[in-house]
N, C-alpha and C positions, 0 to 999 in steps of 0.2 A: 623697419630696417632697424638693425642693433645698432649700438650707440655705444662708441667708445671714447672713454678718454685718456688721454696720456699726459702724464705731468711730467713735466719738464722735457726740453729735449735733447735727451742724452741720445747718443749714438743706436743703441739698439731699442728707444723706445720710437723713433723714429724711421727705422727698418720697419718695425712692426706696424707701425700706422702706414706707410706705403702700402704692405703688402695687405692691409685689411683692407685699406682705402679702395687697392685695386679689385677687393672681392667683393664691394657692394657696402660695405658697412658705413656708417657714419662717424667719422673720426677728427677729436678736435684735440689740438695739443696746447696746453696750458703751460705758458714760462714766465717764469719772472724775469728775465733778462727780454731786452730788444735783439731782434734777429741779428742785427750788422754785430751785436757783441758778443755774441755765442763763439766759443772756440779760442783756447789758451792763444795766445799770442807765442806759439812757436809750431816745431812741424814735428811730424811722428815718422817712424818708420813701421810701416806694415807691409804685410806678404798682398801682394795683389790677388790673391787665391780668395783674401777676405770679402772679397767683393764677388765672388762665385757662390762661397758660401750663405752669403746674406743673399742671392738669388737676386742681382741687381746688376746692370751690364758695367762692366770697366770703364772707371772714367778715359777721358783723354789723354795719349800721352805728354799734351802740354800741361796738365796739373800736378806730374809728379816729375822725379826724376829717379835714377839708379841707386839703389843701395850702396855702401864703401865697405870697405874690410873694418873690421874692427880688431883691436887687440886688447886684453882684461892685464890691467896689471896688479901685481899684490902691495900690500903696505909699502913693505923696503923698496919698493921699485926696480927689485931685481930680475923678477920674472914677468915678462908679456907671454900671453899666449894668444896666439893671431886667431882669428874666426873670418872666413868668407862668410858674406848674406848668401842667401838661397836665392836662386836665379830670379826669381818672382818677389824678391826686396825692394820696394821701393820707399823714397822719403816722400811726403807728401805735406804740404801745410795743415794745419787745425782747420783754420778758417775757408781753405778753399776745400778740404773734404765735406764741412759742413754745407758750403754751398752747392756743392752737388749734390749732395743728398736731399736737400731741400728742394732742388729742382725735379726731383724724381718724384716726392713728396707732391710737389705742388701740380705736378701734370696729373697726379692718381687723385686728386681732391681733397688732400688732405685740407683742413681749417685749423689757424691758429690764433691763439689769443695771447697776445707778447705782453710784458709789462704785469702780468697774474701771479700775485703772492697767495701759496696754497697755506689758508688758513686752519684747515682741519676737514676731518673728515666723514662724512656721511654713512651711514648704517642703517638696517631695519633687519629685526628676525636672524641677525648672525651675519647678514649677508652687507659687505660693503656697498653701496650705492652711489656714490659720489663725492664730491668735494666740496667745501668752502672755499671761496675765491674772494682773493682782495684785488680791487684794481682802483686806482684813482679814491682810494678813500672809501670805497663802498663796498660793503661784501655781497657775495650772491652766494646761492646755493645751485649747482650744477649738477647733475644726474647722468647717471648712465647703465649700461648693462656691466662694465668692465672699466675699472681704474687701471690702467697700465702706469706703473710706477718706475720711472725715466730719471728722477729728482736728484741722484747721484748719491754719494758717501751718508751725506748727511741730510738725507730725504724728510722735510717733513711729513708728507706722508707716511712714510713707514713707521717714523717716533710717533705719530697719534693714532695708529692703528689701535683699536681695543682689545684687550687681553685675548678674546676667543678666536683671533686670528692665528693666536699661537707664532706669528712671526719675532723672529729677534728685533728688537729696536735698535741698539745701538751696537756701532760696533767697537769691540774693545781697543783702547790705546794701543797693547802690544800689536795689534793688528792695522795701525797705518803708517803710513810713511810720509815723514815730511820733506816734501821738496823745494828749492830753491833752484830756479833757473832763467838764465837771463844768457843775451849774446853781448857780448864786447868786441870792441871794434879792435883791429889788429893796427899795427901801426905801420908794417909792412906786407909786404906781398909773400905767402908763406907755401912751402911743399912739403907735405909729410908721406914718409911710405904707408904709413898706417892713419888715416883721418880722423879715426875715433877711437879713442883710448878710454875704457870702460875700468875705475879703481875702486877695485875691493878696499872696503874699511882705509879710506885717504885717512889721512893722519889718525889712525886709529879710532876712528869716527864708527861706530856699528852703521851700516849702511852701503851705499854705493856711490860714486859721481863720475862725471864723465868729463873730457874734452872733446868738442867735435871742431877740427879746425875746417871751416871753411874761406875762400881767396879773402874776404874780407874784414869776415870775423871769425869768431870763436864763440862756441856754443858749450856755456858752462851750467853742469848741474850739480849740486850739493844734495843729497839726501841721508835722511839720518833715520832709522827704525824707531819706531814709537816705544817700543819697550827701552830704548835708554834714554826718551825723554823728548820734550819741544826741541825744533832745532833752532837755535840762539844765534841772534846776531851777530856776535863774538864770535861762534864756531863758523859762519858764514865768511866772515872778514877773514878768519885764519886762514880758510881753505884757499880765499882768492888771494891772498897774500902765497900762499902756497904755490899755488897755480902759475902765478906771476916768474916767481922765483923760478920754476922749471921753463917757462916759457915767455921770454919778456917783452916778445912784440904783442902781449896782451895789454891793451889800456885799461884805463878804467871809464871809459866811454861807453854805456849801454845804448845798443842799437835798437834793441827791443825785449821785452821781459823783464825780469827784475822783480818776479813776488814769487811768496813762498805759498806752494799748493799741498793742500792732504789726498793722499791716495789710498784706499785701502788694500791691503795685500793680505787679508783673511782667506782661509777655504771659503766657499761658497756658503753662501748661509745655510741652515737646515731647512728651513721652509722658505719658498718663494712666491708660493701662492696660498689663496684663501677663497673663499666664497666671493666673487665679484673682484680678486685683486690678483694682480702678477707683478712681481718685479723683474725686473731686467736693469745690466749694467752696473757700474758702481753701485745702486742699490740693493741689489743683491750679492755685492763684494765679486763681481765676475772679472777678474784681473788675474795675472800669474803673480802668487804672492812673493816671488823674489825682487820683483822690478816694478810691479803698479803696472805693468802693460796688460791694457783692458779691451782696445779696440776692436779688436778681431772679435774676439771672445763676445763682445757685447753685441755686433754685426751678426754674428750668427746667431746669438740668441733671440733677437729681435724676430729672425724668420722663423723658428723652430717655434715661437710663440704663436706667431702668428697662423703657423700650420695649423697647431694645436686647437686653436678659435676656428679656423673654417672647418677642418675636421668634425668637430663636435657640432656644427651648423650652428654657431653661436651661442653655443652652452657656456656659461662662464662659474660653473660652481666649481668646487675643489676637485671634485673625482675629475672633472673632464681637463682641467686646466693642470691635473698632476701628471698628465702626458708629456708636457713642455717641461716641468722641472726632472722628468726621468728620462727625457731624450738629451737634455742640457747637459745631465749632470753624467750620464752611461756615455757620451760622446765627446766632450770636451772637457769636463769638471773634474772627474774621479783620479786622474792623474795628476793632477795640482792640489789635492789632498796631502800625497807624497810631499810635493814640493815645498807647499804650507808648513811641513811639519820639519823640513830641512832648515826653514827660515826659520823657527824657533830656536831650534837650536843656535842657528847664529845669534841669536840675541844673549846667551850666556857666555860668549866667548870674547878673545880679543885679538887684535890683529896678528900676534904671533901666529895662533891657530891658523889663520887664514894665510901667511907666510909660508907654512909648512905645507897646507895643502897645495899651493901652486908648486913649490919645490919639489915635493914628493911626487907630482902629477896625478894627484889624488883627483882634483876639481880638472876636468878634462874639458877641450874645447867643445863638444857635443852638447855638455852641460850647460855650459858657460854660455851658451849660445841661446839659451832657451829665452823667448822673449822677443826675439829678432826676427816676429814676423811667424814665427813656429811655435805651434802649441801643442805639439807632439813631445813629451818628456820622457826621454830616456829612464823608465823606472828601477831594471835593476840597478843601473849606477847608482843612484839615489841611494838604493839599500844599502849598496856598497860603502857610500860615501857616508852612512850613518854608523855602521859599520865600523869604520875606522874611528868614528869620534872619541869613542868612549877609552878607549885606551890612553890617549894623550890630554883626557878631562878631568880637571878634579870634579867627581862626581857629587856636587849639590844637590837638595831635595829636588831643587827644579829641575836640573837634567834629570835625574833619575824618574821622575815623574814623568818626563817625554820618552825616556826609554822605554820606560813600561806601555805609554800609549801605543806606540808603535806595530804591540801585536796586534791592537784592535783594527788597524786601517783594513787587512783583508775583506773584515765584515763588514766594514762601515762602506769599502768603494764596491762590494760585489752582491751586497745584499740588501739594495734598495729593491723595495718591490713595484714592479713595471705597472701594475694596478694599483688604484687607491684603495687602502683598506684602512679602517682608521687604528686599527690596532696593530696592526703591522705598521704601519707608517710611523708611529709613535715610539714604536721601540726600535726603527733602524734611527728615527730622530736622535733618541737618545743615545743610542752608540755612538753616533757619526760627532754631537756636541761635545762628548766625553776624550775626544782624541785631541 
């Protein structure tokens, strides 16, 4: 029986674990937190088709509620563009989602070791063979035919991989989204025509923010693109004061949340497989680069990874695992390369340009809705937006470099080798990495 280690209990890793265990593999998840502590203290908007793509049953209706209308607001606050959620869009608590996926893994026979810190990577003859695990102050070595890295953006597995794996170890600061999120009690019952307002460049801060109005509380998110630096306590407090001026019913009492988290907003890493290793979820930067939404992508990727291993009859060499990388990129990630480029442009602009884009209706409802459970990106429209940026920007060297890199997009998107060939893959990775 082939042995699989899943490092970290990320959504994609658990989906892969579920399918591999059902197929007869010996699967163990090593997670540094305890099971009850997993999942941010907030809820998520996701499309129910995510469960179809992950090939798992849809959860019972009692576990979620319908999504709501959303409005995108420009920095000046004089333009709101309303967006309706897709028919299958729902709101689901993160801990409820985790509980549901764990229940499926339990039934499939997945094993777990909680409270396990990953302290190192084992390898032999240029192949990843296992992990060093520290639990209760004692380090042990655990071996497997495949290590699935679902340990998140700051994965200690990916960061400790030997150079021969050719995996990018760190995610650049510019590709990180710093997010504060908390639920604040309302002083009175409220009713809003548009209960979910997304602010673009709120207070001229490069990034996104939102207010989601519920009956008893308001869900507030304050996000800043990493290219503009860390999200400071002063910025958080200023944003909260601004929201309370706009909505006086928001109190200072936190119902839940109240923490800062980092989310990757990079295009998918150039390589996410090596001999005996595959990354999934935030470990591989599987998110929508404009807003960091990644649950749908990760769940689908977990199924694709399991499929590749099962199809290869348990072979875990790079050539066999490449089928997973190719399928994920060509079916889910390739349009997001363009979105990542759009995100990069926004790191060079200020709120006045965002005002112009919404006032001139250049940013449409269709594009702004990307991430609301929908991973189908209107590619032509994004190219249209990029073409509109040039005439209104001061062409700094950074912007000029970004415009020049756009011409490489077709090759990076369409020229990925279907079958693994070391030279062809290296050429593709070099081109993809330069974008």
